[in-house]
C-alpha positions in Angstrom: -6.1 -2.5 16.9 -3.7 -1.7 13.8 -4.2 -2.6 10.1 -2.2 -3.1 7.1 -2.2 -2.1 3.7 0.1 -4.0 1.8 0.9 -3.4 -1.8 3.4 -5.4 -4.1 4.3 -3.8 -7.0 6.3 -4.1 -10.5 6.3 -0.7 -11.9 7.1 -0.7 -15.6 5.8 2.9 -16.5 7.5 5.6 -14.0 7.0 8.3 -15.8 3.1 8.0 -15.2 3.3 6.2 -11.7 4.9 9.1 -10.5 2.0 11.1 -10.5 0.0 8.7 -8.1 3.5 8.9 -5.8 2.7 12.3 -5.5 -1.0 12.1 -5.3 -1.4 9.5 -2.8 0.9 10.4 0.1 -1.4 13.5 1.1 -4.3 10.9 1.1 -3.1 8.4 3.1 -2.2 11.3 5.8 -5.6 12.7 5.3 -7.7 9.2 6.0 -5.3 8.3 8.9 -2.5 6.1 7.8 0.8 6.5 7.2 4.0 4.7 5.6 5.9 2.4 7.7 7.6 0.3 4.7 8.6 1.6 1.5 10.9 -0.1 -1.0 12.9 -3.0 -2.6 12.8 -6.4 -0.3 16.1 -8.2 -0.1 14.9 -12.0 -0.9 16.1 -14.3 2.0 14.3 -17.3 0.6 11.7 -18.5 -2.1 11.9 -17.7 -5.6 10.9 -14.4 -6.9 10.3 -10.8 -4.7 8.4 -7.5 -5.8 10.2 -5.0 -7.6 8.8 -3.3 -4.3 7.0 -3.4 -1.3 4.8 -0.4 0.4 3.0 -0.7 3.9 0.8 1.6 5.0 -0.6 1.3 9.3 -4.6 2.4 10.1 -5.9 2.7 13.1 -8.5 0.0 11.8 -9.1 -1.9 8.5 -12.4 0.4 8.2 -10.3 3.6 8.3 -7.9 1.6 5.1 -11.8 0.7 3.4 -12.7 4.6 3.5 -9.3 5.4 2.0 -9.4 3.2 -0.7 -12.8 3.7 -1.5 -12.7 7.7 -1.1 -13.6 9.6 -4.2 -10.3 11.2 -3.9 -8.1 8.2 -3.7 -10.4 6.8 -7.1 -9.2 9.9 -8.7 -5.4 9.2 -8.2 -6.1 5.8 -8.4 -6.5 6.7 -12.3 -2.6 7.5 -12.5 -1.4 3.8 -11.6 -3.6 2.5 -14.3 -1.8 0.5 -16.6 1.8 1.2 -15.0 2.8 -1.6 -13.6 1.8 -5.4 -11.9 0.1 -4.7 -8.5 -1.2 -7.3 -5.6 -2.8 -4.9 -2.6 -3.8 -6.5 0.6 -5.2 -5.5 4.0 -5.3 -7.4 6.9 -5.3 -6.9 10.4 -2.9 -6.4 13.2 -2.0 -9.3 16.3 -5.1 -9.1 18.3 -3.7 -11.4 20.6 0.2 -12.3 21.5 1.4 -14.9 19.4 2.0 -18.6 20.6 5.3 -19.6 21.7 
């Protein structure tokens, strides 16, 4: 079953954050993930949406944790520090067909 790493971001310092965006994609690929969504969401209902939403797909939660806790990502993550506000969530994909 796939797992999904969901990042809601509001970036304030794009100059510094650009270093993060250059360092992380090769690591996502190296650790078995792939980007499936990246961009500014359109708010259809509700009161606020993040400025940016990124979703990466992983073989499972364990693979996402291996990436997240790796020394390589820890080094890259320093480029993100102080650049904005981030909410990071990990969720399993559907383990069964949703009820109709």
